[in-house]
BAPA-776393 format. One line per 5 residues: number of its first residue (from 1); their letters; for each residue z, y, x of C-alpha. Coordinates in steps of 0.02 Angstrom, whole numbers. Example, Ala and Ser with C-alpha at 12.3 -4.5 7.8 and 13.67 -1.06 7.14 Angstrom:
# residues 2
1	as	390,-225,615 ~ 357,-53,684
***
This chain:
# residues 300
1	mkptl	-321,-1460,-65 ~ -237,-1463,101 ~ -166,-1626,157 ~ 16,-1648,214 ~ 75,-1719,375
6	lilaa	221,-1833,371 ~ 318,-1848,534 ~ 437,-1994,561 ~ 576,-1923,668 ~ 734,-2016,614
11	glgsr	745,-2137,758 ~ 897,-2126,872 ~ 809,-2183,1033 ~ 910,-2323,1091 ~ 790,-2381,1229
16	ykglk	757,-2199,1279 ~ 938,-2162,1295 ~ 928,-1999,1198 ~ 835,-1906,1058 ~ 658,-1913,1123
21	qmdty	589,-1829,972 ~ 685,-1672,1026 ~ 665,-1688,1211 ~ 563,-1558,1306 ~ 396,-1604,1389
26	gpsge	280,-1452,1381 ~ 280,-1309,1509 ~ 370,-1197,1394 ~ 498,-1322,1327 ~ 390,-1405,1195
31	aiidy	426,-1573,1125 ~ 282,-1692,1100 ~ 304,-1664,907 ~ 258,-1482,939 ~ 85,-1530,996
36	siyda	55,-1644,845 ~ 105,-1499,733 ~ 1,-1378,825 ~ -152,-1497,817 ~ -121,-1531,629
41	iqagf	-113,-1349,585 ~ -276,-1309,679 ~ -357,-1461,592 ~ -315,-1396,419 ~ -154,-1478,367
46	gkivf	-58,-1369,241 ~ 122,-1440,245 ~ 236,-1535,370 ~ 367,-1652,302 ~ 494,-1713,432
51	vinka	594,-1878,400 ~ 753,-1861,494 ~ 932,-1931,493 ~ 1092,-1844,451 ~ 1156,-1847,628
56	ieedf	1022,-1736,700 ~ 982,-1628,539 ~ 1068,-1470,595 ~ 997,-1468,768 ~ 827,-1522,714
61	kemfi	806,-1382,584 ~ 865,-1256,710 ~ 727,-1317,831 ~ 585,-1297,707 ~ 631,-1170,566
66	kkleg	590,-1014,671 ~ 446,-1070,767 ~ 351,-1136,612 ~ 404,-992,499 ~ 248,-914,422
71	kvavd	130,-1044,502 ~ 144,-1191,379 ~ 247,-1251,231 ~ 397,-1367,296 ~ 507,-1489,211
76	yvlqe	644,-1597,279 ~ 703,-1768,215 ~ 842,-1874,258 ~ 817,-2063,283 ~ 990,-2130,236
81	ldalp	1042,-2308,235 ~ 1103,-2304,54 ~ 936,-2235,-14 ~ 896,-2394,-107 ~ 813,-2433,-270
86	egfel	911,-2453,-428 ~ 1003,-2621,-432 ~ 1035,-2630,-242 ~ 1193,-2581,-142 ~ 1200,-2557,41
91	pegrv	1268,-2714,120 ~ 1431,-2697,216 ~ 1399,-2683,408 ~ 1217,-2624,393 ~ 1190,-2494,532
96	kpwgt	998,-2520,571 ~ 877,-2413,476 ~ 766,-2500,352 ~ 611,-2458,446 ~ 448,-2355,443
101	ghail	399,-2408,262 ~ 570,-2350,196 ~ 541,-2180,289 ~ 380,-2155,201 ~ 464,-2198,34
106	vaada	604,-2079,50 ~ 485,-1933,72 ~ 396,-1972,-101 ~ 469,-1822,-189 ~ 411,-1702,-51
111	idtpf	227,-1759,-53 ~ 94,-1716,-191 ~ -60,-1716,-86 ~ -149,-1843,17 ~ -53,-1863,177
116	avina	-54,-1930,356 ~ 97,-2017,438 ~ 135,-2009,624 ~ 275,-2042,745 ~ 372,-1895,818
121	ddfyg	365,-1964,991 ~ 179,-2007,1010 ~ 35,-1894,1070 ~ -118,-1915,973 ~ -239,-1772,1014
126	sasfk	-330,-1641,918 ~ -486,-1738,871 ~ -378,-1872,786 ~ -299,-1741,674 ~ -465,-1666,633
131	alady	-539,-1835,584 ~ -391,-1867,475 ~ -390,-1695,391 ~ -569,-1703,351 ~ -554,-1876,266
136	lsnme	-390,-1828,177 ~ -457,-1667,113 ~ -585,-1761,17 ~ -474,-1901,-48 ~ -429,-1920,-231
141	lsstd	-243,-1921,-273 ~ -256,-2097,-341 ~ -386,-2160,-216 ~ -380,-2339,-159 ~ -479,-2295,2
146	ycmvg	-344,-2263,135 ~ -385,-2222,318 ~ -317,-2243,496 ~ -364,-2173,663 ~ -433,-2308,780
151	yrlhn	-418,-2279,969 ~ -521,-2365,1102 ~ -405,-2483,1190 ~ -437,-2418,1359 ~ -368,-2247,1302
156	tlsdh	-201,-2324,1257 ~ -153,-2422,1410 ~ -4,-2386,1525 ~ -22,-2370,1711 ~ 160,-2439,1723
161	gsvsr	154,-2607,1643 ~ 83,-2707,1496 ~ 80,-2656,1319 ~ 57,-2732,1146 ~ -79,-2666,1031
166	gicqt	-140,-2707,852 ~ -328,-2746,887 ~ -430,-2703,732 ~ -583,-2790,665 ~ -694,-2693,543
171	dddef	-841,-2730,428 ~ -1011,-2642,441 ~ -948,-2492,341 ~ -800,-2470,463 ~ -665,-2528,341
176	lvsiv	-529,-2628,415 ~ -533,-2818,401 ~ -391,-2869,501 ~ -262,-2818,638 ~ -221,-2946,762
181	ertki	-68,-2914,878 ~ -113,-2941,1061 ~ 33,-2940,1184 ~ 50,-2910,1368 ~ -113,-2812,1384
186	nkqeg	-143,-2735,1556 ~ -276,-2691,1683 ~ -287,-2787,1847 ~ -425,-2762,1974 ~ -527,-2669,1840
191	qiayv	-515,-2805,1710 ~ -418,-2774,1551 ~ -344,-2930,1470 ~ -205,-2999,1363 ~ -94,-3148,1391
196	eneer	-83,-3289,1271 ~ -4,-3458,1307 ~ 13,-3402,1489 ~ -178,-3372,1501 ~ -259,-3209,1536
201	ipltg	-399,-3177,1407 ~ -523,-3036,1451 ~ -553,-2884,1335 ~ -690,-2750,1353 ~ -569,-2605,1330
206	nevas	-684,-2534,1192 ~ -587,-2635,1057 ~ -517,-2527,920 ~ -327,-2515,927 ~ -216,-2458,787
211	mnmmg	-75,-2332,843 ~ 0,-2320,667 ~ -89,-2153,632 ~ -137,-2173,447 ~ -180,-2076,290
216	fppsv	-135,-2112,112 ~ -150,-2037,-64 ~ 17,-1997,-151 ~ -9,-2141,-272 ~ 31,-2261,-124
221	mdhyk	210,-2229,-152 ~ 208,-2341,-301 ~ 161,-2486,-184 ~ 287,-2441,-54 ~ 421,-2439,-196
226	sqfvd	376,-2603,-273 ~ 353,-2700,-104 ~ 523,-2624,-41 ~ 605,-2702,-192 ~ 523,-2869,-150
231	flkeh	582,-2852,31 ~ 757,-2812,-19 ~ 766,-2967,-131 ~ 727,-3077,25 ~ 804,-2976,166
236	lntpk	945,-2873,94 ~ 1078,-2961,188 ~ 984,-2981,352 ~ 1065,-2850,464 ~ 914,-2820,576
241	seyfi	774,-2838,450 ~ 652,-2696,439 ~ 515,-2638,311 ~ 362,-2589,406 ~ 208,-2483,362
246	ptvvn	79,-2614,421 ~ 158,-2744,312 ~ 127,-2642,156 ~ -53,-2600,213 ~ -98,-2784,253
251	nlins	-30,-2841,86 ~ -134,-2710,-6 ~ -289,-2753,90 ~ -272,-2939,76 ~ -246,-2930,-108
256	gaakm	-397,-2821,-125 ~ -294,-2673,-203 ~ -349,-2553,-64 ~ -470,-2526,83 ~ -434,-2436,240
261	kvldt	-572,-2332,330 ~ -560,-2339,523 ~ -588,-2161,587 ~ -651,-2171,776 ~ -571,-2047,900
266	pekwf	-609,-2008,1086 ~ -432,-1958,1118 ~ -311,-2039,1240 ~ -149,-2086,1164 ~ 14,-2089,1253
271	gvtyr	199,-2102,1198 ~ 377,-2111,1264 ~ 478,-2274,1238 ~ 589,-2272,1396 ~ 669,-2131,1494
276	edkei	548,-2174,1636 ~ 396,-2127,1522 ~ 450,-1942,1513 ~ 378,-1900,1691 ~ 211,-1966,1640
281	avekl	207,-1873,1477 ~ 254,-1711,1565 ~ 111,-1725,1690 ~ -16,-1763,1553 ~ 34,-1618,1444
286	kalve	28,-1504,1604 ~ -149,-1562,1637 ~ -203,-1524,1463 ~ -132,-1347,1479 ~ -213,-1321,1641
291	egvyp	-381,-1378,1562 ~ -359,-1254,1428 ~ -342,-1375,1286 ~ -170,-1299,1245 ~ -90,-1129,1283
296	kdlwa	50,-1133,1403 ~ 169,-1072,1269 ~ 117,-1162,1110 ~ 201,-1047,986 ~ 194,-880,1071
***
């Protein structure tokens, strides 16, 4: 049974000032998302499900239908604000999407195998997809052992400012115990540290960081649905409230309803949040092509 790759691509990129999930970065006009799909197919994923929004639907499908035809099964799901459980109505004035947890939930009908979830504008690397595919290919449909890819902190830092990262603690069997958010992480004079209460606290750089690359069985949708109902009961009328993937995962782990295996990866992660990040991403992809990791024209 081949796993499914769920790609969250519905964001409108307010900080990037454009549709970063459709912007070009590779030497032949590839988007970052192209490299994720390419790596996923090579790793053994059998289906791609895109979560998009109505505003980009036509252009997005035009961008991917032809290039993926005959290579992998593809489905498109719309993340609409009014996609709410029975008994709830969209509050007047709500314009902000409901968050990544809601994005997973709206794709429930398109997924019937174990699946991985990623962001459209992040580069994860081929080894990460291989680790996920291997784990998910052996996962039972109703398993309570989930998985996530854990990056070494030093492979996720920016050369152009500080970052926030979820630092993972694991048990002896490499199952997740906790994720602690550390902010203002950067490297100064060879020393990696984060800032807390205006104090720089050193890190080794080998800590495991979560980049929200996770794997689940399809049965997890029941949890996303029930927790979304709980979320709406409390936050329905809060205009900027969002329902996040890590919130669901943490609740399941803390309650003992599920475990999450942390899969180690040697890959270097990078992403684009601001327009200024594009030049860095372009250079990194160019270097990977020159090293022979990827062909110059990904879909030729």
